N, C-alpha and C positions, 0 to 999 in steps of 0.2 A: 286265919284264912276264912274269907267270907264265902257264903253260898251265893250262887248266881243262878237266875232263871232265864232261859232263852226260849223265845216263842217265834213261830213263823212271822215275818214282817214284810215280805215282798222282796223285790229285786235289789241287788247290790249295784250301785252305780257310783263312778268317780275314780279317784286315784289314791294311792297310799304310798307314803315314804316310810318304808319298813325300817326297823332297827338294824344296826350293824350286825354282821355275821358273828355269831358267838365263837365259833372255832378260830376264826382269824383274829378276833379281839383278844382272846387268851394269848395267842402266839405273838401278837404285836407287842404286848406288854412284857411277856417272859423273855423273848429273844432280845428285845432292846435293853432289858435289864442286864444282859450278858455282853452288850456291845461296848465299843471303845469310845463312844461319845453320845451326846443327846440326840433324841429323835422326836418327831412330832407325829401324833396319830389323830386323824380326823375320822368321824363316823363311828367311834368306839361304842360298842353296845353298853348302855348303862343298865345293868341288871345285877341281881344278887350274885350270880356265878362269876361274872367278870369283876365285880367289886372284891370278891374273895381272892381272885388272882392278883389284883392290884394291891390289896393289903399284904399278901405274901411277898410281893416284890419289894414293898416298903420294908418289911421285916428283914429282907436280905440286903438292905442298904440303899435301894433305889429311891430317888426323889421323883415322885409322880405328881405333877401339877395339873390340875384340871382348870382350864380357862375357857373363855367364850369361843375361841377358835379351834379348840380341841384339847388334846392331852399331850403334855411334854414328859418324856421319860429321860431322866438323867441318871445313868447307871453309876454305881460305886466303882472305885478303882479295882477293888476285889470284893466279892460277896462276903458279907459278915454273917456269923452264926447267930440265928435268931435267939433272943433272950427268953422266949417262951414258946410254947406249943403253937404251931401254925394251923389255924382253923380254915379248912377249905369249904365249910358250909355244906351245900348240896352238890358241889361241883366235882364230878369224876375227872373231867379234863384237868382242873386245877391240881388235884391230888396226883394224878399219874404223870403229868408233865413236870410238876414240881419235884417229884421223886427223882426223875432223871436229872433235872438241873442240879439238885443238891448232892446227888450221888457222885458227881464229878469233883466235889470239893472236900478238903480235909476238915470236915465239920460234922457235928451231930445235930440232926433236925428231926423233930417229931411232927408228923402230919396227922391231923384229926379231921372229923367232919360231923355232920348231923346223923341222926339215927338211920336215915335212908342210905347215906353214903357209907356208913359203917357196915352195911349189909352187902355192899357191892364187891365183886371179886378183885382182889389186889395181888393174888398170887401170880397172875399173868405178867405183872411188872417185877415182882419180887424175884422170880426165878432168873430172868435174863440179867437183872442188875447184880444179883449175887454171882452169876457166871463171869461178869466183868470185874469182880473183885470188891464190890461194895457189900457192906454188912446191913442186912435188912431184917427187921423183926416186926412182929405185930401179933394180934390175936390169931388164934388158929394157925400158928406156925408162919405168920406173915401173910396169910391169905386174906385177912380182914384188917381194916383200920381200927384203931390208930396204928400208924406205921412209924417205926424208929429206923432212921437211915443214917449210917455213918460211912462217909467216903474217905479217900477218893477211889474211884474206879482206877484199876491199874493195868488191866489186860486188854490188848487189842485182839479181838476174836472174830470168828465167823459164827453168827447166830442165826438159826432158823426158828422163827416164831411159829407156834402151833396154830395161831388164829390170825386172821387178817384184821388188824386193829390199828387205826391211825394213832390212837393214844399210846399203845404199847410201842409201836415203831418209833414214835416221837420221843418217848422216854428213853429208849435205847440210844438214839442218835444224840440226844442232849447229854446223857450220862457219859458217853464215850467221846465227847467232842475233843478232848485233849489227847487221847490215845489212838483214835480211829477205830472203825468197826465196819464189818460187812454184815448186813442184816437182810434176811430173806423172809418173806411171808407168803402163805399160800394164795394163789390166784384162783378166781372163779371166772372161767371163760375169758382168761387173759386180763382180768380187771383186779387191781389191788385196792387197798384202802385209800382214804383221802390223802392228798399230797400237799396240804397247806404248809406243813413244816419244811418239807423239801424245797418248795418254792421260795420260802422266806430265807432259809439258810443260803441258798444260792444267790439271792439278791444281796445278802450280807457278805458275800465273798468266800463262803465255804466251798471247798472242793468236794463235790458230791456227785458221783457218777452212777449211772444206771437208771432204770425206770421200772415202775411196776413192782414186780416181785423180788428184785434184788438190788440193793443199794450199797455203794462203797463210799464211806466218809473218811477222808484223810484227816490226820490230826490238825486241829484248828488253832492257829496262833492268836488270831484276833478276829472278831466279827465287826464289820463296819455297821454303824447305825443306819437304819433304813426308815424313812418316813413312810407311813402307811395310811392310805385312804381306804378304810374298811368298807367293802360293798355291803349292800343290804343282804339279809340272811334268807337264802332260798328255803331253809326249813321253816322259817316264819311265813314266807310267801305261800307255802303249800296250803295253808288253811284257807286263804283267799282264793287260790287256784281251784280248790275243790268246791268251796262255797259258790263261787261265781259260775262254775260249770254246772252245778246242780240246780240252782235257783233260777227259774225261768225269767227271761228279760234282763239278766245281769250282764254288765260289762265293766271290767275293772282294769286299771292300768297300775302296774307295780314298777316303780322307778329303780334303776341302778342295782339290779339284783346280781349277786355273784352266781356265775354259771360255770364254775369249775367242773370239768367233765367227770371227775370222780364223785360229784354231788348231784348230777342232773338226772338221776334215775326217776325222780318224781315227775319230771317233765315227760320222760319217755313212757312211763307207766300211764300217765293220764292221756297222752296222745294215743297210746295203744287202745285205751278205753273209748276213744272218740272225742276227747276234749278239743275245743277250739282255742288253741293257745298260740299266739304269734310271739316269736322271739326276735327282738331288734337289738343286735349287738352294738356295743359302744366300740369306738376305736381302741386298739390295744394300747395300754399305758406303758408298755415296755416288756423286755425279756423277763421271764419268770413271774410276771405280775398275774394277778387273778383276773380271768375274763369276766366281763360285766355286760348285762343286757337289760333293756326294758322288756317287760312281759305284759302282753294284753290278752286277757281271757274273757271269752263270751260264753254264755250258757249254751249247752248242747245236750243231746241225749247220749248218756254213757252206756257202754256195754261191758260185760264181764271180760276179764283177761287173766293171764297167768303171770304172776309176779314172783320170780324165784331166781336162784343162781346169782349171777353178777348183777342183775337188775335189782334184786332184793338188797344186796350189799350196798348199792349206790343210792338207795332210798330208805335205809333202815329207820331213821328217825321219823320219816314221813309215813310209815306203814299204818299207824293207827288212823290217820285221817284218810289214807287211801282205802282202808277197810270201810270207813263211813261211805266213801264214794261208791264202793262196790256193793254195799247194802242197798243203795238206791238205783244201781245200774240194772240193765236188762241182761239176764243170764248169769251164769256161774263165774265166780272169781276164785282162784287158788292163790294164796300167799304161802310160800314155803321157803326153806333155808334161812329162817329168821329167828332161830332159837335165842340169839343174842338179846332179843327183846325181853326175854324173861329176867334178865339181870340188869335192867335199866333202873330208873328211879322207882319204878314199880314193875311188877310182872305185866308188861304191856300186852302180851297175848291174852292173858286171862282177863285183864281189865277191859280190853277192847271187846272181847267176846261177851262178857257180862253186860256191858253197856248196850251193845247192839241187841242182845236178847231182850233187855228191858224196853227197847223201842219196838219189839215185835219182829226183828229180823231173823232170817233163816241163817244160822251160823253154827259151824262146828269147830270147836277148838282142837287143834292138833299140837303135838310136841314142838314143832318148829314153825307154826303158822296157823292159818285159818282157812276154812272152806266156807264161802259165802254164796248163798243161793240167789241173791239179788231180788229185785222186784218189790222192795219196800216202798210203800206209797207215802206221798207227802200229805200233810194235813194236820189239823188241830186235834190232838189226841183227846182233849176234853169233849169234843163234839160227839164222841162215841161213848161218853160216860167214863172214860179212863182218866184217872187223876194225873197222868203224865209220868214220865220216867225220872227216876232219881238215880244219878250216877255218882258213885263214890270215886272221886278223882285221887284221893289219898295224897294230895299235894303234888301230883305229877302234872307238870305244865302241859305236856303234849296230849295227855288224855283229856284234860280240861278243855283245851282249844279244839280238839277233834270233835268232842261231843257238843261244844257250842255250835259248830258247823251243822251237826245233825239236828240241833234244835231249831235251826232256820227252816228246815224242811218238815220236821215232825216234832211238835212240842205240845205242852211245855216240857222242857228238859231242866230238871233241877240238878245243878252241878255242886256237889258237896266238896269242900276243900279245893276250890278252884283257884289255887295259887299259881299265877303265871309269871311271878317276879323273877324267876331264875333265867328266863330267856326273852320274854316279851311283855314287860310291865304294862304297856299301853294297848295291849291287844283288844280288850273289850271297848275301849274308847275309839280305836280305829275302826272296829267293826260297826259300832254305832254310827260313826261318821259316814260310812258307805250306805248304811240303811236309811240315813236321814237326808242324803244328798239328792 
């Protein structure tokens, strides 16, 4: 992983075609591997995480062909038992959703990952999959990878999940696809976790009833293949939304971004802070499809806000870069109800707080979030005789990109371990393009 140095460079101007949505890319590959015929995917994210899912699908017998017009998935007649351990790399989505996929099958599969993924909590999927009848084992009683999974799931149950998690909910739905299941998750102010899996299952002909906190999946005899045009990733868009909001004179157009309501918390949070963001919806491509819009963001003066409850759930991945926005905003910002950030690729609450302190921000770390005083001034840190801030990103892509945005206002920022390959390999090139246009 290379170190990167980011300095203030002036306004961001122009447009960006962002990479495909990571969450939808994983699901387009996995669910079409379970389908009854071939499907074509355009806009698939080419990143380390999605390549891990593609490799796993191949290990299960799928033929995945990458061509100039997109990716074709040809599923096997029935899934095959992998001949070796399946390596999920750094991808928690790959491991958790794959656990559900293989738990439905009469096979034994071992899922492993890198050092970071091996520290992330897997008990949250092990417990419900065991309740459905699958045999799950792993380190620390199945709470940590590698995970050993032996199916098939046998019981149709009603399960209430202790946490609102799209990955856990998806694992349960995929594991119980042949027997059916009712699954509930806690809501925050009426809002549940991301619904990309539910949308795609319905498009593929599954009988899935309910919304939000409680879903009923009937036993699935077959899943129809579904062609997927993956929208641009709103989580990747967030870095440019914040950068263009903060840097004076900026105006950026982001094309074809997914604006699923369970994901648009970052837009709501920034608009509550006074951001100038225009949302231009595309015509709906059909029932259960993902909504898409072009986003135009112009620089503005941001103010502090409260980001908690359902809003925090809907922008969890974007909270580090929203904390950067809050550090430069006028007035106090509270980020709360986000303890899940501590068990991501890194402890993102601690990493964000440490990085902002290195920039001179007024920040208090809390168990479930941050208190930010705001008022951090832009400018070249070297001008005051300060050598600049060094941020240890520990290979966490979202920390690296969040503090690259901070470096555009207050630098130089030295990003150590700035590996963004898991979600947005072209991030620094795209950023440079906006600064040079």
